N, CA, C and O atoms as CSV, one atom per row, in Angstrom:
chain,resi,resn,atom,element,x,y,z
A,1,MET,N,N,92.583,-5.438,141.495
A,1,MET,CA,C,93.154,-6.158,140.732
A,1,MET,C,C,94.571,-7.245,140.784
A,1,MET,O,O,95.724,-6.907,141.051
A,2,SER,N,N,94.203,-8.273,140.529
A,2,SER,CA,C,95.474,-9.436,141.394
A,2,SER,C,C,96.517,-9.319,140.476
A,2,SER,O,O,96.391,-8.926,139.317
A,3,LYS,N,N,97.430,-9.629,140.958
A,3,LYS,CA,C,98.657,-9.508,140.294
A,3,LYS,C,C,98.871,-10.427,138.602
A,3,LYS,O,O,99.618,-10.170,137.658
A,4,ASN,N,N,98.113,-11.252,138.750
A,4,ASN,CA,C,98.228,-12.125,137.481
A,4,ASN,C,C,96.920,-11.172,136.394
A,4,ASN,O,O,96.812,-11.512,135.216
A,5,GLN,N,N,96.353,-10.441,136.751
A,5,GLN,CA,C,95.558,-9.890,135.986
A,5,GLN,C,C,96.283,-9.212,135.123
A,5,GLN,O,O,97.434,-8.937,135.461
A,6,ILE,N,N,95.775,-8.765,133.759
A,6,ILE,CA,C,96.538,-7.978,132.775
A,6,ILE,C,C,95.443,-6.541,132.823
A,6,ILE,O,O,94.232,-6.499,132.607
A,7,PRO,N,N,96.391,-5.449,133.188
A,7,PRO,CA,C,95.374,-4.686,133.032
A,7,PRO,C,C,94.836,-4.068,131.939
A,7,PRO,O,O,95.477,-4.028,130.890
A,8,PRO,N,N,93.787,-3.596,132.030
A,8,PRO,CA,C,93.052,-2.983,130.810
A,8,PRO,C,C,93.940,-2.359,129.842
A,8,PRO,O,O,95.102,-2.317,130.249
A,9,GLU,N,N,93.742,-1.825,128.606
A,9,GLU,CA,C,94.708,-1.271,127.978
A,9,GLU,C,C,94.509,0.328,128.183
A,9,GLU,O,O,93.395,0.748,127.869
A,10,GLN,N,N,95.134,0.955,128.508
A,10,GLN,CA,C,94.681,2.543,128.097
A,10,GLN,C,C,95.148,2.778,126.782
A,10,GLN,O,O,95.977,2.171,126.104
A,11,PRO,N,N,94.356,3.919,126.519
A,11,PRO,CA,C,94.580,4.480,125.295
A,11,PRO,C,C,95.819,5.190,125.026
A,11,PRO,O,O,96.064,6.147,125.761
A,12,GLN,N,N,96.603,4.913,124.156
A,12,GLN,CA,C,98.001,5.417,124.318
A,12,GLN,C,C,97.721,6.703,123.442
A,12,GLN,O,O,96.652,6.804,122.841
A,13,GLN,N,N,98.706,7.699,123.375
A,13,GLN,CA,C,98.655,8.693,122.600
A,13,GLN,C,C,99.677,8.632,121.290
A,13,GLN,O,O,100.860,8.288,121.295
A,14,PRO,N,N,98.987,9.002,120.334
A,14,PRO,CA,C,100.408,8.229,119.377
A,14,PRO,C,C,101.486,9.295,119.495
A,14,PRO,O,O,101.307,10.509,119.593
A,15,GLU,N,N,102.480,8.719,119.472
A,15,GLU,CA,C,104.103,9.571,119.504
A,15,GLU,C,C,104.443,10.141,118.243
A,15,GLU,O,O,104.440,9.383,117.273
A,16,ARG,N,N,104.638,10.940,118.136
A,16,ARG,CA,C,105.178,12.028,116.989
A,16,ARG,C,C,106.741,10.995,116.630
A,16,ARG,O,O,107.606,10.923,117.503
A,17,VAL,N,N,106.872,10.458,115.630
A,17,VAL,CA,C,108.340,9.695,115.723
A,17,VAL,C,C,109.083,11.118,114.929
A,17,VAL,O,O,108.676,11.724,113.938
A,18,ARG,N,N,109.871,11.282,115.471
A,18,ARG,CA,C,111.064,12.664,114.801
A,18,ARG,C,C,111.744,11.956,113.828
A,18,ARG,O,O,112.182,10.817,113.997
A,19,THR,N,N,111.829,12.512,112.955
A,19,THR,CA,C,112.789,11.845,111.307
A,19,THR,C,C,113.605,12.666,111.342
A,19,THR,O,O,113.394,13.647,112.054
A,20,ASN,N,N,114.801,12.571,110.609
A,20,ASN,CA,C,115.846,13.423,110.341
A,20,ASN,C,C,115.294,15.162,109.592
A,20,ASN,O,O,115.716,16.314,109.690
A,21,ALA,N,N,114.326,14.583,108.975
A,21,ALA,CA,C,113.185,15.698,108.051
A,21,ALA,C,C,112.658,16.600,108.951
A,21,ALA,O,O,112.669,17.810,108.724
A,22,ASP,N,N,112.197,16.115,109.953
A,22,ASP,CA,C,111.579,16.835,111.064
A,22,ASP,C,C,112.914,17.603,111.813
A,22,ASP,O,O,112.784,18.791,112.106
A,23,SER,N,N,113.541,17.260,111.961
A,23,SER,CA,C,114.872,17.706,113.088
A,23,SER,C,C,115.444,19.091,112.057
A,23,SER,O,O,115.802,20.127,112.617
A,24,ARG,N,N,115.475,18.982,110.702
A,24,ARG,CA,C,116.189,19.541,109.908
A,24,ARG,C,C,114.968,20.739,109.709
A,24,ARG,O,O,115.390,21.884,109.546
A,25,GLN,N,N,113.775,20.576,109.712
A,25,GLN,CA,C,112.796,21.736,109.136
A,25,GLN,C,C,112.848,22.672,110.769
A,25,GLN,O,O,112.815,23.901,110.841
A,26,ASP,N,N,112.934,21.726,111.957
A,26,ASP,CA,C,113.050,22.489,113.461
A,26,ASP,C,C,113.974,23.177,113.094
A,26,ASP,O,O,113.714,24.380,113.084
A,27,ALA,N,N,115.408,22.771,112.643
A,27,ALA,CA,C,116.622,23.631,112.721
A,27,ALA,C,C,116.413,25.014,111.586
A,27,ALA,O,O,116.660,26.172,111.923
A,28,GLU,N,N,115.943,24.643,110.290
A,28,GLU,CA,C,115.702,25.630,109.557
A,28,GLU,C,C,114.683,26.742,110.383
A,28,GLU,O,O,114.638,27.964,110.242
A,29,GLN,N,N,113.924,25.906,111.251
A,29,GLN,CA,C,112.882,27.513,111.860
A,29,GLN,C,C,113.472,28.060,112.490
A,29,GLN,O,O,113.470,29.288,112.404
A,30,ASP,N,N,114.303,27.354,113.478
A,30,ASP,CA,C,115.193,28.019,114.601
A,30,ASP,C,C,116.167,29.286,113.724
A,30,ASP,O,O,116.179,30.484,114.010
A,31,ARG,N,N,116.782,28.750,112.836
A,31,ARG,CA,C,117.416,29.659,112.398
A,31,ARG,C,C,117.134,30.564,111.544
A,31,ARG,O,O,118.007,31.315,111.109
A,32,ARG,N,N,115.774,30.638,111.141
A,32,ARG,CA,C,114.940,31.715,110.263
A,32,ARG,C,C,114.408,32.472,111.731
A,32,ARG,O,O,114.226,33.683,111.607
A,33,LEU,N,N,114.201,32.028,112.787
A,33,LEU,CA,C,113.699,32.777,113.971
A,33,LEU,C,C,115.039,33.585,114.200
A,33,LEU,O,O,114.956,34.812,114.238
A,34,ALA,N,N,116.286,32.966,114.357
A,34,ALA,CA,C,117.404,33.754,115.367
A,34,ALA,C,C,117.524,34.779,113.980
A,34,ALA,O,O,117.389,35.969,114.265
A,35,GLU,N,N,117.756,34.483,112.538
A,35,GLU,CA,C,117.781,35.340,111.677
A,35,GLU,C,C,117.006,36.453,111.633
A,35,GLU,O,O,117.495,37.547,111.351
A,36,GLU,N,N,115.619,36.272,111.929
A,36,GLU,CA,C,114.800,37.632,112.206
A,36,GLU,C,C,115.051,38.547,113.451
A,36,GLU,O,O,115.124,39.771,113.567
A,37,ARG,N,N,115.140,37.674,114.202
A,37,ARG,CA,C,115.617,38.382,115.586
A,37,ARG,C,C,116.678,39.560,115.534
A,37,ARG,O,O,116.537,40.729,115.892
A,38,ALA,N,N,117.767,38.929,114.995
A,38,ALA,CA,C,119.058,39.374,114.609
A,38,ALA,C,C,118.717,40.696,113.887
A,38,ALA,O,O,119.058,41.808,114.292
A,39,MET,N,N,117.932,40.415,112.657
A,39,MET,CA,C,117.549,41.878,111.646
A,39,MET,C,C,116.598,42.720,112.573
A,39,MET,O,O,116.607,43.951,112.550
A,40,SER,N,N,115.829,42.028,113.337
A,40,SER,CA,C,115.056,43.129,114.255
A,40,SER,C,C,115.884,43.983,115.484
A,40,SER,O,O,115.654,44.980,116.168
A,41,ALA,N,N,116.854,43.102,115.362
A,41,ALA,CA,C,117.527,43.902,117.013
A,41,ALA,C,C,118.409,44.930,116.036
A,41,ALA,O,O,118.458,46.119,116.349
A,42,GLU,N,N,119.169,44.402,114.735
A,42,GLU,CA,C,119.783,45.503,113.767
A,42,GLU,C,C,118.716,47.024,113.526
A,42,GLU,O,O,118.924,48.231,113.645
A,43,SER,N,N,117.710,46.314,113.197
A,43,SER,CA,C,116.659,47.336,112.816
A,43,SER,C,C,116.508,48.456,114.074
A,43,SER,O,O,116.583,49.680,113.965
A,44,MET,N,N,116.325,47.841,115.028
A,44,MET,CA,C,116.105,48.565,116.555
A,44,MET,C,C,117.178,49.416,116.930
A,44,MET,O,O,117.001,50.492,117.500
A,45,ARG,N,N,118.459,48.883,116.573
A,45,ARG,CA,C,120.050,49.497,116.762
A,45,ARG,C,C,119.935,50.781,115.760
A,45,ARG,O,O,120.269,51.903,116.141
A,46,ASN,N,N,119.399,50.509,114.357
A,46,ASN,CA,C,119.451,51.598,113.705
A,46,ASN,C,C,118.430,52.853,113.739
A,46,ASN,O,O,118.465,54.007,113.312
A,47,GLU,N,N,117.455,52.020,114.492
A,47,GLU,CA,C,116.060,53.047,114.828
A,47,GLU,C,C,116.604,54.110,116.176
A,47,GLU,O,O,116.350,55.304,116.014
A,48,ALA,N,N,117.150,53.812,117.148
A,48,ALA,CA,C,117.790,54.144,118.204
A,48,ALA,C,C,118.858,55.206,118.160
A,48,ALA,O,O,119.044,56.184,118.884
A,49,GLU,N,N,119.581,54.691,116.993
A,49,GLU,CA,C,120.819,55.858,116.551
A,49,GLU,C,C,120.049,56.955,115.971
A,49,GLU,O,O,120.257,58.134,116.260
A,50,GLU,N,N,119.095,56.531,115.093
A,50,GLU,CA,C,118.381,57.500,114.340
A,50,GLU,C,C,117.988,58.618,115.326
A,50,GLU,O,O,118.305,59.808,115.358
A,51,PHE,N,N,117.362,58.022,115.956
A,51,PHE,CA,C,116.582,58.895,117.395
A,51,PHE,C,C,117.309,59.760,118.261
A,51,PHE,O,O,117.026,60.837,118.785
A,52,ARG,N,N,118.529,58.874,118.289
A,52,ARG,CA,C,119.791,59.896,119.237
A,52,ARG,C,C,120.478,60.943,118.419
A,52,ARG,O,O,120.944,61.987,118.876
A,53,ARG,N,N,120.501,60.535,117.060
A,53,ARG,CA,C,120.978,61.644,116.137
A,53,ARG,C,C,119.988,62.799,115.964
A,53,ARG,O,O,120.286,63.981,116.136
A,54,LEU,N,N,118.725,62.322,115.590
A,54,LEU,CA,C,117.699,63.985,115.841
A,54,LEU,C,C,117.347,64.590,117.301
A,54,LEU,O,O,116.996,65.754,117.494
A,55,ALA,N,N,117.481,63.733,118.157
A,55,ALA,CA,C,117.686,63.974,119.796
A,55,ALA,C,C,118.972,65.200,119.844
A,55,ALA,O,O,118.907,66.212,120.542
A,56,GLU,N,N,120.093,64.854,118.963
A,56,GLU,CA,C,121.452,65.401,118.739
A,56,GLU,C,C,120.927,66.802,118.008
A,56,GLU,O,O,120.925,67.956,118.436
A,57,GLU,N,N,120.669,66.481,117.267
A,57,GLU,CA,C,120.207,67.637,116.291
A,57,GLU,C,C,119.051,68.669,116.852
A,57,GLU,O,O,119.107,69.874,116.611
A,58,ALA,N,N,118.369,68.280,117.353
A,58,ALA,CA,C,117.356,68.987,118.218
A,58,ALA,C,C,117.645,69.692,119.450
A,58,ALA,O,O,116.945,70.629,119.832
A,59,ARG,N,N,118.709,69.246,120.113
A,59,ARG,CA,C,119.362,69.936,121.095
A,59,ARG,C,C,120.555,71.101,120.558
A,59,ARG,O,O,120.907,72.051,121.258
A,60,GLU,N,N,121.060,70.830,119.249
A,60,GLU,CA,C,121.652,72.267,118.992
A,60,GLU,C,C,120.875,73.026,118.172
A,60,GLU,O,O,121.462,73.927,117.573
A,61,VAL,N,N,119.827,72.911,118.009
A,61,VAL,CA,C,118.701,73.687,117.343
A,61,VAL,C,C,118.412,74.400,118.492
A,61,VAL,O,O,118.577,75.619,118.558
A,62,ARG,N,N,117.932,73.626,119.534
A,62,ARG,CA,C,117.273,74.617,121.126
A,62,ARG,C,C,118.472,75.574,121.651
A,62,ARG,O,O,118.384,76.651,122.242
A,63,ASP,N,N,119.832,74.711,121.175
A,63,ASP,CA,C,120.723,75.978,121.916
A,63,ASP,C,C,121.087,76.947,120.999
A,63,ASP,O,O,121.667,77.992,121.296
A,64,HIS,N,N,120.785,76.645,119.995
A,64,HIS,CA,C,121.617,77.790,118.656
A,64,HIS,C,C,120.212,78.974,118.897
A,64,HIS,O,O,120.383,80.186,119.022
A,65,HIS,N,N,118.661,78.185,118.923
A,65,HIS,CA,C,117.898,79.424,119.661
A,65,HIS,C,C,117.900,79.841,120.929
A,65,HIS,O,O,117.408,80.963,121.054
A,66,ARG,N,N,118.376,79.212,122.172
A,66,ARG,CA,C,118.497,79.969,123.209
A,66,ARG,C,C,119.664,81.005,122.834
A,66,ARG,O,O,119.567,82.171,123.216
A,67,ASP,N,N,120.671,80.609,122.147
A,67,ASP,CA,C,121.713,81.820,122.012
A,67,ASP,C,C,120.727,83.454,121.341
A,67,ASP,O,O,120.658,84.607,121.766
A,68,ALA,N,N,120.153,82.778,120.210
A,68,ALA,CA,C,119.645,83.806,119.767
A,68,ALA,C,C,118.420,84.980,120.366
A,68,ALA,O,O,118.101,86.143,120.116
A,69,LEU,N,N,118.047,84.036,121.166
A,69,LEU,CA,C,117.107,84.692,122.221
A,69,LEU,C,C,117.988,85.740,123.193
A,69,LEU,O,O,117.774,86.871,123.628
A,70,GLU,N,N,119.001,84.854,123.300
A,70,GLU,CA,C,120.265,85.706,124.347
A,70,GLU,C,C,120.700,86.953,123.916
A,70,GLU,O,O,121.135,87.910,124.556
A,71,THR,N,N,120.487,86.766,122.565
A,71,THR,CA,C,121.606,88.158,121.319
A,71,THR,C,C,120.361,88.942,121.580
A,71,THR,O,O,120.450,89.992,122.216
A,72,ILE,N,N,119.051,88.458,121.082
A,72,ILE,CA,C,117.938,89.308,121.057
A,72,ILE,C,C,117.698,90.250,122.355
A,72,ILE,O,O,117.345,91.428,122.412
A,73,ARG,N,N,117.971,89.443,123.242
A,73,ARG,CA,C,117.425,90.061,124.930
A,73,ARG,C,C,118.264,91.146,125.436
A,73,ARG,O,O,117.940,91.966,126.295
A,74,GLN,N,N,119.767,91.035,124.595
A,74,GLN,CA,C,120.595,91.796,125.052
A,74,GLN,C,C,120.688,93.076,124.121
A,74,GLN,O,O,120.883,94.224,124.521
A,75,GLU,N,N,120.506,92.657,122.760
A,75,GLU,CA,C,119.855,94.077,122.125
A,75,GLU,C,C,118.722,94.633,122.240
A,75,GLU,O,O,118.545,95.748,121.748
A,76,ARG,N,N,117.622,93.905,122.981
A,76,ARG,CA,C,116.775,95.104,123.561
A,76,ARG,C,C,117.019,95.895,124.465
A,76,ARG,O,O,116.739,97.085,124.610
A,77,GLU,N,N,117.685,95.007,125.220
A,77,GLU,CA,C,118.457,95.678,126.710
A,77,GLU,C,C,119.181,96.822,126.103
A,77,GLU,O,O,118.929,97.969,126.473
A,78,ARG,N,N,119.931,96.610,125.333
A,78,ARG,CA,C,120.739,97.835,124.807
A,78,ARG,C,C,120.194,99.291,124.203
A,78,ARG,O,O,120.637,100.418,124.421
A,79,LEU,N,N,119.124,98.889,123.401
A,79,LEU,CA,C,118.182,99.476,122.956
A,79,LEU,C,C,117.072,100.218,124.082
A,79,LEU,O,O,116.633,101.367,124.133
A,80,ARG,N,N,116.908,99.362,124.695
A,80,ARG,CA,C,116.141,100.207,126.139
A,80,ARG,C,C,116.990,101.111,126.837
A,80,ARG,O,O,116.483,102.013,127.505
A,81,ASP,N,N,118.439,100.950,126.747
A,81,ASP,CA,C,119.063,101.656,127.534
A,81,ASP,C,C,119.326,102.705,126.474
A,81,ASP,O,O,118.845,103.731,126.955
A,82,VAL,N,N,119.827,102.989,125.299
A,82,VAL,CA,C,119.856,103.958,124.323
A,82,VAL,C,C,118.573,104.971,124.255
A,82,VAL,O,O,118.670,106.195,124.338
A,83,ALA,N,N,117.507,104.335,124.109
A,83,ALA,CA,C,116.367,105.164,124.442
A,83,ALA,C,C,115.969,105.739,125.834
A,83,ALA,O,O,115.251,106.739,125.855
A,84,GLU,N,N,116.270,105.331,126.670
A,84,GLU,CA,C,116.495,106.192,127.861
A,84,GLU,C,C,117.344,107.108,128.109
A,84,GLU,O,O,117.212,108.077,128.856
A,85,THR,N,N,118.652,106.652,127.171
A,85,THR,CA,C,119.740,108.016,127.305
A,85,THR,C,C,118.795,109.231,126.243
A,85,THR,O,O,118.774,110.423,126.551
A,86,ALA,N,N,118.182,108.780,125.199
A,86,ALA,CA,C,117.436,109.379,124.632
A,86,ALA,C,C,116.450,110.217,124.975
A,86,ALA,O,O,116.312,111.381,124.598
A,87,ARG,N,N,115.882,109.704,125.578
A,87,ARG,CA,C,114.530,110.398,126.372
A,87,ARG,C,C,115.304,111.612,127.397
A,87,ARG,O,O,114.998,112.803,127.340
A,88,ALA,N,N,116.428,111.008,128.393
A,88,ALA,CA,C,116.815,112.083,128.996
A,88,ALA,C,C,117.483,113.187,128.569
A,88,ALA,O,O,117.465,114.343,128.993
A,89,ALA,N,N,118.084,112.668,127.657
A,89,ALA,CA,C,118.446,113.830,126.439
A,89,ALA,C,C,117.642,114.632,125.714
A,89,ALA,O,O,118.036,115.695,125.233
A,90,GLY,N,N,116.484,114.187,125.590
A,90,GLY,CA,C,115.579,114.887,124.666
A,90,GLY,C,C,114.992,115.942,126.176
A,90,GLY,O,O,114.980,117.162,126.010
A,91,GLU,N,N,114.683,115.544,127.127
A,91,GLU,CA,C,114.426,115.949,128.226
A,91,GLU,C,C,115.214,117.061,128.847
A,91,GLU,O,O,114.851,117.897,129.673
A,92,GLU,N,N,116.175,116.915,128.365
A,92,GLU,CA,C,117.405,117.953,128.788
A,92,GLU,C,C,117.157,119.064,127.771
A,92,GLU,O,O,117.065,120.215,128.199
A,93,ALA,N,N,117.057,118.858,126.640
A,93,ALA,CA,C,116.707,119.569,125.358
A,93,ALA,C,C,115.801,120.792,125.763
A,93,ALA,O,O,115.914,121.992,126.015
A,94,ARG,N,N,114.950,119.923,125.694
A,94,ARG,CA,C,113.478,120.368,126.078
A,94,ARG,C,C,113.841,121.488,127.559
A,94,ARG,O,O,113.539,122.679,127.495
A,95,VAL,N,N,114.327,121.052,128.478
A,95,VAL,CA,C,114.504,122.345,129.547
A,95,VAL,C,C,114.838,123.548,128.836
A,95,VAL,O,O,114.178,124.577,128.687
A,96,VAL,N,N,116.498,123.090,128.238
A,96,VAL,CA,C,117.472,124.194,127.607
A,96,VAL,C,C,116.421,124.642,126.732
A,96,VAL,O,O,116.048,125.700,127.239
A,97,ALA,N,N,115.901,124.478,125.947
A,97,ALA,CA,C,114.862,125.335,124.773
A,97,ALA,C,C,114.242,125.946,125.834
A,97,ALA,O,O,114.475,127.152,125.761
A,98,GLU,N,N,113.643,125.712,126.672
A,98,GLU,CA,C,112.623,126.623,127.582
A,98,GLU,C,C,113.210,127.624,128.294
A,98,GLU,O,O,112.569,128.665,128.442
A,99,ALA,N,N,114.371,127.516,128.797
A,99,ALA,CA,C,115.469,128.470,129.304
A,99,ALA,C,C,115.747,129.010,128.338
A,99,ALA,O,O,115.889,130.199,128.621
A,100,ALA,N,N,116.009,128.753,126.780
A,100,ALA,CA,C,116.276,129.735,125.531
A,100,ALA,C,C,115.488,130.521,125.254
A,100,ALA,O,O,115.746,131.652,124.841
A,101,ARG,N,N,114.104,129.935,125.482
A,101,ARG,CA,C,112.961,130.777,125.023
A,101,ARG,C,C,112.536,131.744,126.474
A,101,ARG,O,O,111.957,132.819,126.317
A,102,HIS,N,N,112.735,131.455,127.265
A,102,HIS,CA,C,112.535,132.576,128.388
A,102,HIS,C,C,113.665,133.752,128.095
A,102,HIS,O,O,113.251,134.911,128.132
A,103,ALA,N,N,115.008,133.537,127.819
A,103,ALA,CA,C,116.086,134.391,127.456
A,103,ALA,C,C,115.912,135.327,126.610
A,103,ALA,O,O,116.244,136.510,126.687
A,104,VAL,N,N,115.135,134.508,125.419
A,104,VAL,CA,C,115.204,134.981,124.099
A,104,VAL,C,C,113.714,136.151,124.601
A,104,VAL,O,O,113.865,137.319,124.244
A,105,ALA,N,N,112.892,135.944,125.080
A,105,ALA,CA,C,111.545,136.682,125.936
A,105,ALA,C,C,112.045,137.742,126.573
A,105,ALA,O,O,111.623,138.872,126.327
A,106,GLU,N,N,112.991,137.512,127.456
A,106,GLU,CA,C,113.714,138.481,128.026
A,106,GLU,C,C,114.532,139.527,127.158
A,106,GLU,O,O,114.249,140.717,127.295
A,107,ALA,N,N,115.169,139.288,126.594
A,107,ALA,CA,C,115.995,140.005,125.515
A,107,ALA,C,C,114.914,140.966,124.450
A,107,ALA,O,O,115.005,142.148,124.119
A,108,VAL,N,N,113.987,140.020,124.126
A,108,VAL,CA,C,113.151,140.782,123.531
A,108,VAL,C,C,112.348,142.251,124.213
A,108,VAL,O,O,112.080,143.282,123.597
A,109,ARG,N,N,112.083,141.941,125.666
A,109,ARG,CA,C,111.643,142.859,126.473
A,109,ARG,C,C,112.731,143.794,126.320
A,109,ARG,O,O,112.704,144.798,125.608
A,110,ALA,N,N,113.708,143.389,127.049
A,110,ALA,CA,C,114.845,144.231,127.324
A,110,ALA,C,C,115.005,145.524,126.169
A,110,ALA,O,O,115.148,146.730,126.372
A,111,THR,N,N,114.919,144.740,124.865
A,111,THR,CA,C,115.278,145.739,123.626
A,111,THR,C,C,114.028,146.335,123.281
A,111,THR,O,O,114.046,147.354,122.591
A,112,ALA,N,N,112.752,145.760,123.730
A,112,ALA,CA,C,111.517,146.770,123.462
A,112,ALA,C,C,111.863,147.761,124.447
A,112,ALA,O,O,111.838,148.817,123.814
A,113,ASP,N,N,112.186,148.030,125.698
A,113,ASP,CA,C,112.428,148.781,126.372
A,113,ASP,C,C,113.357,149.781,126.499
A,113,ASP,O,O,113.258,150.832,127.133
A,114,THR,N,N,114.515,149.250,125.664
A,114,THR,CA,C,115.752,149.686,125.518
A,114,THR,C,C,115.211,151.192,124.449
A,114,THR,O,O,115.295,152.392,124.707
A,115,LEU,N,N,114.644,150.453,123.181
A,115,LEU,CA,C,114.141,151.623,122.024
A,115,LEU,C,C,113.021,151.960,122.859
A,115,LEU,O,O,112.423,152.564,121.968
A,116,SER,N,N,112.466,152.032,123.572
A,116,SER,CA,C,111.012,152.817,124.151
A,116,SER,C,C,112.111,153.765,124.735
A,116,SER,O,O,112.088,154.880,124.215
A,117,ALA,N,N,112.996,153.597,125.623
A,117,ALA,CA,C,113.684,154.458,126.466
A,117,ALA,C,C,114.708,155.616,125.529
A,117,ALA,O,O,115.023,156.753,125.880
A,118,THR,N,N,115.087,154.889,124.237
A,118,THR,CA,C,115.663,155.562,123.272
A,118,THR,C,C,115.104,156.631,122.429
A,118,THR,O,O,115.630,157.646,121.971
A,119,LEU,N,N,113.507,156.000,122.304
A,119,LEU,CA,C,112.816,156.868,121.594
A,119,LEU,C,C,112.283,158.160,122.479
A,119,LEU,O,O,111.759,159.112,121.901
A,120,GLU,N,N,112.412,158.141,123.617
A,120,GLU,CA,C,111.900,159.039,124.626
A,120,GLU,C,C,112.859,160.137,124.589
A,120,GLU,O,O,112.544,161.311,124.395
A,121,GLN,N,N,114.163,159.665,124.802
A,121,GLN,CA,C,115.345,160.440,124.320
A,121,GLN,C,C,115.892,161.276,123.066
A,121,GLN,O,O,116.615,162.271,123.016
A,122,MET,N,N,115.321,160.556,122.144
A,122,MET,CA,C,115.314,161.002,120.736
A,122,MET,C,C,114.009,162.193,121.014
A,122,MET,O,O,114.274,163.344,120.667
A,123,LYS,N,N,112.779,161.958,121.558
A,123,LYS,CA,C,111.548,162.785,121.671
A,123,LYS,C,C,112.368,164.211,122.438
A,123,LYS,O,O,112.255,165.305,121.885
A,124,VAL,N,N,113.284,164.059,123.901
A,124,VAL,CA,C,113.822,164.893,124.722
A,124,VAL,C,C,114.633,165.577,123.769
A,124,VAL,O,O,114.680,166.787,123.986
A,125,VAL,N,N,115.286,165.186,122.785
A,125,VAL,CA,C,116.472,165.830,122.085
A,125,VAL,C,C,116.029,166.907,120.950
A,125,VAL,O,O,116.477,168.040,120.772
A,126,GLU,N,N,114.631,165.952,119.966
A,126,GLU,CA,C,113.846,166.828,119.308
A,126,GLU,C,C,113.563,167.829,119.851
A,126,GLU,O,O,113.928,168.854,119.275
A,127,GLU,N,N,112.848,167.971,121.096
A,127,GLU,CA,C,112.029,169.300,121.841
A,127,GLU,C,C,113.591,169.541,122.235
A,127,GLU,O,O,113.346,170.436,123.044
A,128,MET,N,N,114.674,169.455,122.272
A,128,MET,CA,C,115.448,170.587,122.617
A,128,MET,C,C,116.093,171.240,121.839
A,128,MET,O,O,116.517,172.348,122.168
A,129,ARG,N,N,116.327,170.704,120.600
A,129,ARG,CA,C,116.513,171.421,119.227
A,129,ARG,C,C,115.542,172.165,118.961
A,129,ARG,O,O,116.034,173.107,118.340
A,130,ARG,N,N,114.315,172.337,119.064
A,130,ARG,CA,C,113.343,173.151,118.416
A,130,ARG,C,C,113.469,174.456,119.483
A,130,ARG,O,O,113.472,175.647,119.172
A,131,THR,N,N,113.581,173.823,120.942
A,131,THR,CA,C,113.757,174.998,121.748
A,131,THR,C,C,115.043,175.894,121.581
A,131,THR,O,O,115.046,177.110,121.775
A,132,LEU,N,N,116.185,175.113,121.179
A,132,LEU,CA,C,117.372,175.651,120.630
A,132,LEU,C,C,117.142,176.619,119.486
A,132,LEU,O,O,117.589,177.749,119.679
A,133,ARG,N,N,116.587,176.415,118.437
A,133,ARG,CA,C,116.051,176.746,116.993
A,133,ARG,C,C,115.473,178.307,117.395
A,133,ARG,O,O,115.875,179.413,117.034
A,134,ASP,N,N,114.337,177.901,118.317
A,134,ASP,CA,C,113.616,179.009,118.806
A,134,ASP,C,C,114.328,179.923,119.636
A,134,ASP,O,O,113.882,181.064,119.759
A,135,ILE,N,N,115.388,179.576,120.232
A,135,ILE,CA,C,116.267,180.649,121.266
A,135,ILE,C,C,116.844,180.856,120.032
A,135,ILE,O,O,116.165,181.790,119.605
A,136,ALA,N,N,117.616,180.607,119.223
A,136,ALA,CA,C,118.506,181.078,117.991
A,136,ALA,C,C,117.675,181.957,117.321
A,136,ALA,O,O,118.055,183.125,117.238
A,137,GLU,N,N,116.638,181.643,116.834
A,137,GLU,CA,C,115.861,182.717,116.084
A,137,GLU,C,C,115.194,183.883,116.960
A,137,GLU,O,O,114.790,184.890,116.380
A,138,ALA,N,N,115.102,183.788,118.020
A,138,ALA,CA,C,114.596,184.723,119.000
A,138,ALA,C,C,115.986,185.666,119.121
A,138,ALA,O,O,115.747,186.831,118.804
A,139,SER,N,N,117.098,185.473,119.428
A,139,SER,CA,C,118.290,186.020,119.672
A,139,SER,C,C,118.475,186.627,117.927
A,139,SER,O,O,118.784,187.817,117.873
A,140,LYS,N,N,118.356,186.109,116.938
A,140,LYS,CA,C,118.550,186.821,116.066
A,140,LYS,C,C,117.846,188.065,115.671
A,140,LYS,O,O,118.271,189.075,115.111
A,141,LEU,N,N,116.766,187.771,116.065
A,141,LEU,CA,C,115.613,188.721,115.937
A,141,LEU,C,C,115.887,190.045,116.989
A,141,LEU,O,O,115.695,191.173,116.536
A,142,GLU,N,N,116.220,189.922,118.024
A,142,GLU,CA,C,116.991,190.766,118.832
A,142,GLU,C,C,118.013,191.186,118.629
A,142,GLU,O,O,118.292,192.162,119.325
A,143,SER,N,N,118.597,190.933,118.084
A,143,SER,CA,C,120.483,191.676,117.493
A,143,SER,C,C,119.738,192.084,116.408
A,143,SER,O,O,120.323,193.149,116.211
A,144,ASN,N,N,118.715,192.032,115.383
A,144,ASN,CA,C,118.417,192.876,114.438
A,144,ASN,C,C,118.031,193.840,114.623
A,144,ASN,O,O,117.770,194.591,113.683
């Protein structure tokens, strides 16, 4: 192309002519978007605060449960100690009762032996009385 030639016209894109109304609409749209973002951010803050509050409540419940479980564990341990003490006392009582049973059996045998010996002695005494009576009667007969 030479300098004097006019270049062919290229199709031009129609430019949008910005008017005051368009600018106001854009500004209004930007303001609405900003409000929506602010509301969304506030909603997210509120939701985060709610989650934080719920997490704190959950921690408090967990701590309460942990304390209750520790109390239960301590009570079980105390009951286990009491049961062990009772078992030992029961075993000791069983041993004492067994010894007492043996002592009673020995006492019964000793009493039986004593009664048997007493009976034998009474038989001897009775035999001696008869003999003495017989002697006394024989003496009476001889003296007559």
